[in-house]
Structures are given as C-alpha cells and as structure tokens.
C-alpha positions in Angstrom: 92.0 -23.3 -230.0 89.0 -22.5 -227.8 91.0 -23.6 -224.8 93.8 -21.2 -225.6 91.2 -18.4 -225.9 89.8 -19.2 -222.4 93.3 -19.3 -221.0 94.2 -15.9 -222.5 91.0 -14.4 -221.1 91.7 -15.8 -217.7 95.2 -14.5 -217.7 94.0 -11.0 -218.7 91.3 -11.1 -216.0 93.8 -12.1 -213.3 96.2 -9.4 -214.5 93.4 -6.8 -214.1 92.7 -7.9 -210.6 96.4 -7.8 -209.7 96.8 -4.2 -211.0 94.1 -2.9 -208.8 96.1 -2.0 -205.7 94.3 -1.1 -202.5 95.3 2.2 -201.1 96.3 2.0 -197.5 96.8 5.0 -195.4 98.7 5.5 -192.1 96.6 6.1 -188.9 96.8 6.4 -185.2 94.7 4.7 -182.6 92.5 5.7 -179.6 92.4 3.0 -177.0 90.3 2.3 -173.9 91.4 -1.3 -173.8 94.0 -1.3 -171.1 93.2 -0.8 -167.5 94.8 2.5 -166.4 96.6 2.5 -163.1 94.1 3.0 -160.3 97.0 3.7 -157.9 97.4 6.9 -159.8 93.7 7.6 -159.7 93.2 6.7 -163.3 90.1 4.9 -164.4 88.5 3.6 -167.5 86.4 5.7 -170.0 84.0 5.0 -172.8 84.2 7.0 -176.0 80.7 8.0 -177.1 81.4 10.5 -179.8 84.2 11.4 -182.2 83.8 14.9 -183.7 80.0 15.1 -184.4 79.6 11.3 -184.9 78.1 9.1 -182.2 80.1 5.9 -182.1 79.6 2.3 -180.9 81.7 1.6 -177.9 84.7 -0.5 -178.6 88.2 -0.9 -177.2 90.1 0.7 -180.2 89.4 3.3 -182.9 91.6 3.7 -185.9 91.7 7.3 -187.2 93.5 9.2 -189.9 96.1 11.8 -188.6 94.5 14.9 -187.5 92.7 16.6 -184.6 89.6 15.2 -183.1 87.0 16.2 -180.5 86.1 13.2 -178.3 83.3 12.8 -175.9 84.1 10.5 -173.1 82.1 9.0 -170.1 84.0 8.1 -166.9 83.7 4.7 -165.3 85.2 5.8 -162.0 84.6 2.9 -159.3 86.1 4.4 -156.2 84.5 4.4 -152.7 85.9 8.0 -152.1 83.6 9.3 -155.0 80.5 10.8 -153.5 78.8 11.8 -156.8 75.5 10.2 -157.5 75.0 8.5 -160.8 72.4 11.1 -161.7 75.1 13.9 -161.5 77.7 12.0 -163.6 78.2 12.9 -167.2 80.4 13.3 -170.2 83.4 15.5 -170.8 85.1 16.5 -174.1 88.8 16.0 -174.9 90.6 17.2 -177.9 93.3 14.9 -179.2 95.7 15.4 -182.1 96.3 11.9 -183.6 99.7 11.2 -185.3 100.3 8.2 -187.5 101.8 5.2 -185.7 100.8 6.3 -182.2 98.3 4.7 -179.9 96.6 7.0 -177.4 95.5 5.4 -174.2 92.5 7.3 -172.7 91.4 7.6 -169.0 89.5 9.5 -166.5 91.8 11.2 -164.0 89.9 11.2 -160.6 90.4 14.4 -158.7 89.9 13.0 -155.2 90.2 16.4 -153.6 87.0 17.5 -155.6 85.1 14.2 -155.1 81.9 15.9 -154.2 80.9 19.3 -155.3 77.2 19.1 -155.9 76.4 18.8 -159.6 79.8 19.9 -160.6 81.8 17.5 -162.7 85.2 18.8 -161.5 85.8 15.4 -159.8 87.4 14.0 -163.0 89.3 15.1 -166.1 89.7 13.2 -169.4 93.3 12.5 -170.2 95.7 10.6 -172.4 97.5 8.6 -169.8 99.9 6.9 -172.1 101.1 7.0 -175.8 102.7 3.9 -177.3 104.0 3.1 -180.9 101.7 1.0 -183.0 101.6 -0.2 -186.6 98.4 1.2 -187.9 97.0 1.2 -191.5 93.5 2.0 -192.9 91.9 1.1 -196.2 
C-alpha cells in the first residue's frame, strides 16, 4: 500500500513537470563569424553595444524581432588604409531584425577616403549578406 502511494506521487510529480512547457520565441541573428569578401573591400567588425547595452564580443547574437541600434568597431587590415589606430573608432548601425534571418555584418572600406585626418569616412558599417536560419530563444 505504501508502495502504491509512492508510485502515485511519482506519477503526479512527473505529470506536473511534463505540463510545464517552455515558451520558445522566434528570433533573428546578427553574425560577425564569416569572413566578408575582402575583394569587395569588406572587413570584419566587432559588436560592442546593442541598443544601450554593452555586450561581450561573440560571433553570433540572437535577438527577438525588432529594430536595434548597434555599435560596431572595424577590423580593417589593408595596406591602403592610412588612418592611425588612434584615429579609428566606432560607428553605429540600425538593423531591423526579422525572425528566421541571419544578418552578416561587415565594415565597408571606402578606399577613396582612406585618409582624411581624424575623419572616419574611410568606412561604413553594413549588412553584407542575409541568409535564412532556424532561430529560437527561450
């Protein structure tokens, strides 16, 4: 009889766990993982901020659908670039993220503006490719 009581309690406990479903939401991704084609003057970037939140650098960020303000730092490694490290800096990019889409980010090197003093016109942050992805968040 005691054994049957424990069995019933175990079944009820397991049923309670099974009924708690995790809510998963669709998302999109920002990616800096793939090397952009340097033959098109595209170079890697680092994401340092999403909206007003500083972020740890990583190759992919999952985000709920919506519009985001990104802060990016360029990693242009080109001998034509005549801007000192001191004069390099970040730029902002606004991206509207849709569910199921991966946005590949890059720095577009404007070689015709490769040196203009402290101006940062030598590059622009861009989405260089969009690709489908299966993305869900908890």
